Steps between C-alpha positions, in 0.01 A plus 500: 500500500624826651604791281709812541589737218784745437421793273737783411469875487690469170677251278831375640396590855616161623188282487684204349758479777254565784287209374812283479605604851166416661483169308845416632412586860173306500657197330779493758232503770345189347204645309404382151530834321494595132552825307246621247488776240196493277652698212863586445661692217859386464754377247672290763334159506570138583392150400359287782543124540156469335636689194289807576621860477477743790663819624843467660375722786251241619766231453723694736217536752431125480869428557493730802216283636698187407227366270490397136389783265164443331341708225186544711704734719502732195200411281536797263839608364527783247823516299529835315597476133475868403237706317268469805490122445580222747513125482240374746590190703203339680573238765834428344398482132501764221155637416621728220630850438255775591488876500415657833151605393428155354613332819292727722186496288494146366711285731425638845230243586729210401779648710274527805386141451864386496578703813203346683605153391858550622385630837287188541792279398730648765244435773566128468864518613544815708364666813614858438527695176715814493380709207696759304323785327622676186609860461274716714139434607425870453520512120161669485491512119512118495318407820216325319755293304688379807610137492778505757420724797171566679307262277712217637474634856121491466500152347709357784374734772866583564628770730745733325839635602625801306871506415648845440843572350679775693814481286334700221378775733146618577414192702241665728320661206495166317343324799232762562433552128459128437270464800262780399489410131367153579119468535386485862384136494842385377682747725364314802707198399829684562615393844862615510785677322866405455758764411761331285861566387590740779858621545601680816360566847130411519446754780476775237177342372320508833298818451404405145388156608288646777329741260429230239355269763273780624382584147435142388439326833724219371815393688844501344612158614868529419785655305708268284860614452665495160722191506761510224640160602192310384550330164171360373344447155337812363179536304557824311781581257534839672653309791789380284692798637524307827755260352823595663814577302836593638799616298706287739361172367752291307248370247234717334203336330284740302126448464338679210204702625266443209201735466259209558721293728329206668595228747795705617518283814705266278807703593436505879724201588801668339476766771611232746810391311820607673690784326218544244313827442185540288499811286175605335566633151259739333453446126643847438816426698833371377672234708872443473551381856300175504625145539173355363164625374161343571210585270194416713142422416267749338125515454550601137807371320437680172428844647806481722735390221375797296572732792849354533561593138358850546719551807814410305573202722437233238844516332671566831375173654621314193847645551503437875410133442850448358651595835263384776234230554145585396217302661137538394197380694161444331431822306869585534578159349261567210679830434823309430338352185593608151135554418185546706210398278156641580313543170158530664622763750418269788773660715482860377407725213850476353462148367823313425834659590871419513635374829844556646626210291735370768361146469423335166130436558162658440200561727141481377185640660137407445539124458441372855301578810686651793734256675454489879710219648740409773796333329818305568804418290872427490776706340608320181870589478779699661523858379731804516241659733586247771192280467575130553350208309253306712416786737135468596280809495136581567302808402167609362386596152267790420523583134328539169689414184728216395872511425650294219876439504717501189873467577463606864529201733225418752590590859283273717366146463147503639364259758173692535378813325418633154833642385587673177242356263251302711670166420596473870857401407728805512497849645719799437801548276870570539785611278829598660450800725126530436228289660127513563214302648125512553552395864406775742668443834800324350742696721308376805687171439805527723747276311406659167532851643831435674654342188412816309632748756814290557573520128464877520753494786739293293458743209614780736798302628332421833480167681169313458303440820371155413180353642460609862158595638191643334459819701213619279265217590580526869477878507146504356363332811712723721366808322138388533546446872684831529204671331259333742714604798520858373121511480435344841762722668345822372127427464249442780446126456230485768296709256506211249438240771182682593403582143527135392397357838827307531644327800854602594 
């Protein structure tokens, strides 16, 4: 096994995409290559075909390499819950909720054992591992607690490439500062630097590059331009601002930006629907210009419903539901309940609370283990939202809590999956203009998605498009290859050939 590692001078420097790019390039050249990130903190996760949970970032990197995602590519996933507490996912399965100090002091050895085990597992199927670090390797106050940067480089004897974000300014200081804050033994592992997210004429950087190379004796192996045409899944909710919206779009679908929003990649396919714009709606905003509202997943249903009430949006959503479709996914679906029952404060310190009450049902927490499943189903009946009876859908479930329907009708008939109440029969609920499901990724189903957006067109007096071609699915591969081409066109690829001892 050969290893190379990308570390960043800061968070959001571009490590995720540089790993994906190199995986794509090497895979297209015929190498068996896999991504790896030992520990990731993210609310955006995915269920694998083995019903394991992993970060969506490593899923994207695996897709770029045209391989099936596996939880060993991301053995430790931390999902923040608030109050310095995260749910800890180890090799795809929940290990419990832990405070940061508890995790570091009492769980570190178990985490390292899982990381070692996953690295061994990947050796069986792959020749090259492209590793992503986390944050910055120069967090000197936490260097002895490192689980994602130089510790992994030492374990794998990986050479390191630093990725520096020039878009935020101070790029040369960040490179030099990172270099000199790292202990000398680890510093020797840094073999090159990539300047990322550059806009403009690279000639203006020449003198700065020369000085940095003289100071560090490390080459800057390329400058990656900022490419606004790339449309790839994002790891961090801060990147939600990248979803384009134009006032010229004929259909506007709002997505509620919940404080603890998770799995926001659920809305990505809607970006590819003709005439449709995605508008991100802050909980303190009013929205009188939407044709539909999606309430996405959240890491904490109870806390976010309380914040909706405090923001004054609770009653407003109830009023809007009389005029436009409301669609809830996972935590957003749970919010549509009349009551959210949590007597043991499993979800938050608030206990049980009132939901939006848009569907006659109740959601209970604390009665089941976390559901982690890939699922499939069919739509039960035609609806005013455009969904057609018999339409087949697939998705994945990642939820705690069960939902019990009263007069609300079930939405999906399950073929595989857990569903509302673990009876494996029905999922979701629907009543007129309001609908919800536990299925993440439901809008990745082309026929389902197009039926919905066509109904929104009809509601606006526009002609429906009908079933044509799924541009989302096709464009993902195009975007991965575009990312790989961008990297190879702007980075010295002979550097990697020599570093990994590859044949051209």
